[in-house]
N, C-alpha and C positions, 0 to 999 in steps of 0.2 A: 911337594906335591899336595897342593889343596882342590878340596874338591868339596861340593856340598853333598849333602847327602844323597838326594835325589841322582847324582849322577853316579854315584857308588851304586844304587838300585838296579841299576840300568845294565849295569856288567855283570859279565860273569865272573866266579870266583877264582876262576887261571888267569881274567885283566886286572884282579882287583890285587891279587896275590903278585903280580907281575910289578902293579902300579906302588907298592911296598916296597918291590926287591926282597921276598922272600919267598922259600917255600913251604908246603905242609909238612914234607917227612923231615925237615931238619929246624924250621925255625929259624929263630937268629943267632950268631954267635957270641960269647961274652961280649966283646969287644963292638959288634955293628950295636948292640943292647945299651951299654955305656956311650956310646954317640949318639942314639936316639935322646936317651933319656937327657944329654946334654944338648941336644940340639933342641928338644920339644917338650921337655919336662915330662912331670909324671904322667901319669894316666887318672889325676885325680880331680875332686871338684870341691871348690874350697866349702866350706858349711862357714853359712854369718850364724852370729849371735842372736837369741829372739831374748828383746827385752822384756822388760815383765812386765809392763805392760800390753805386748802383743800375746803374751802369754792366758794372761788373763781375757783381753778379748778374742779369743780362739775358743774359748773354753763357752762363750757366752753365743759364738757366732755360727751360723751352721745351716743345712734346713730341715736337720731336725732338730733342733732346738728353735728356728723359728715356728714351726709347726708345733710345737708344744708349746711355745709362748702365745700364739693364735689362739690355740683350741682351748689352753685356761682362761683366757680372758674373755671368751666366745662364753663359755658357760657360767664364770664369773658374773657376764651381766647377763644372761639369760636367769638367774637366781634372783640379780636383784629386781629385776623387772615383774616377775612373779610373787 
């Protein structure tokens, strides 16, 4: 049973549980859990390793850093003019 998120948000809790063939009182039995893990895999997200360049760039990029840099250059240019 594959649906998008919007479809689930329109369903009641009971309808969602029936779609997943489970109950709130019992949950899934161990055999059913193993079957679903084999079928769908674990509920996890793969983490991607960040390169050293991405780490360096991330430190110097962002709204606060850009604001501070622009403020610094504004002050620096004012002191050169006067």
